[in-house]
N, C-alpha and C positions, 0 to 999 in steps of 0.2 A: 676861178675856182676859189671857194672860201676854204682854203686849206691853211692849217697851221702846223708848225713844227715844234711849238713850244709845250707840247703835252708832256705830262709826267710819265715816268716809267720807261719802258722800252718801246714806246710808240715812235714810229718813223714819220707819222704825219696823220692828220685827221681833218675832216671837213663835215660840215652839217648843211642840210638843205631840206627844203620842202619836197615832198613826194609828188610827182606828176605822173598819173597813171595812164597806161595804154594797155591794150589787151593782148591776146594770143596772136601768133603769126603775123606780127607787124613786119612787112617785108621792106626791103631797101627802097623800093619805089614809093612806099608810103612815107618813108623818112624824107627822101628827096626824089621828086618825080624825075622819070627818065627824060622827059622833054626839057627839064631844066639842065640836066647834065649834058645835053647836046650843045648848049650855049656856052657853058663855062663849068669848070670843076673847082673854081675858087670858092672855098667854103664860106669865106666871109661875104662874098657876093650872093651866095645861095641861102644864107641864113634866114632871110625873110620868107623863104619858100618851104621852111622846115614843116613837115607834116601837112602841107597844104591839101593833099588828096586824101589824108586820113581824117584830120580834124583841123581845119585852118585856124580855128580859135585857139586850140592847144598850141600850135606852133608859134603863133603870134604873141601868145601870153607867157611863154617860157622865159624865165629870168635867170641870169647868171647865178650859178650855185645851186640851182634846183637839181633834183635827182629823178631821172626817169625810172619808172617802176613798171615792169612788163610781166606778162604771163609766159607762155611757152613759145619757144622758137623765135625769139626776137632777132630781127635782122636777116630773115630768110630772103631768098631771091638772089639777085646778082651779087657778085663779090666786090663791087665798086667801093673803094676806100672812101669816097666822098660821102657816103652814107654814115661814116664814122666821123669824118672831119667836120662835117656840118653840124653834128650834134656838139662837138667840142667847140666850134665857133660860136655856138649859142650859149656857151659858158657852162655847159652841163659836165660835171666831172666824172660822173659815174652812172651806170645803168644797172639796176638790180632786175634780174629776170629768173623765172623758174628754169629756163634753158635758152641758149643762144644757138643760132646757126653757126656752124664751125668757122666759116670764112669771116663772118662778122666778129666773132669772138677774137680771132687772131688779129684781124685788122684793128680792132679796138685796142688790143695790148700794144701793137706796133705803133699806134698813134697816140698813146697815153690816155685813152678813155678806159676807165676801170670797168670791166664786165664782171659783175658779181652774180654768181649762181646761188639762188637761195629761194626759199618758200616766200613768195610775195603775197600770199593769200590774205594775210592779216594786216596788210598796209593799205591804208585808205588815202584818198586824194588829200593832199595838204598835210599829211602827217609829217612831223619834223623828225628827220633821220640823222643819225651820227654814224659816220664810218671812220674807223680808226685802223690805220695800217700799222701792224705790229711787226716786230722782226720775224715772228714765227706764224703770221697769218693775219686775218682780219677780225675786227670786232664791229658788228653792226647792231645798232640799238634804235628802236623806235622810241624816240624821246616823248612823243605824244602819249603813247600807251605805256611808257616805262617798261618795255619788254625787249628782250634780245631777239635778234633775227638770226637763226642758224644759217651759216653760209659754208660753201665749199672753200677750200683754201687754195692759195696760189703756190706754185713752187718758188723757191728762192730767187731763181733767175727772172721769173715773171715779176716778182715783187721789185727786183732791182730795175727792170725795164720800166715798170709803172712809176717807180719813184724818180727815175731819171726823166720822165715826161714822154717816153716813147723810145722806140728802137734806135732812131737816128741820134737822139741826145745820148743815149746809153753808149752807142758806138763812138761818138765823139769823145766821151769822157774815158772810156775804157779801151778803145782801139779794137777790141775783139771780145769774143765770149771766152769764159774760162775753159780750159781743156776738159775738165770734168764737170758736167752739169747734172 
């Protein structure tokens, strides 16, 4: 992940990357085929099969640090975590979408893949995006078009989990969740 923590102000971290577009209703079997999940769930081993049934050229061309940009209902289908971990294994730090399937959204947070709900209609393939995690939310800018992208915010505990790299890392560091969330 092309993430830096030396940003000025109250930024907890930021990263930039080129937009890689997918459409509406991209289900988990499009992300990683069920036939591949029967052989292994090792995300690093499955990385070469990312999006093979959706657009094989897309999966093979995704570079670490690039950002997936989707339409509605990204990650619908089965609730297999490997559909999140294989995206992370490809080096993708973030998925921007108009909406997410609920299980995919939660699995993304648990595994340190940032699922950002926003209007993606103005983002084009290859646009350079900057996502800054602030103490009180997110700032997403389309650098190519020099325009902000309005996003939904995360609760403080979700920001903490994402900053930790996922729920396992969060719990290793903190031991438990705060009593009042």
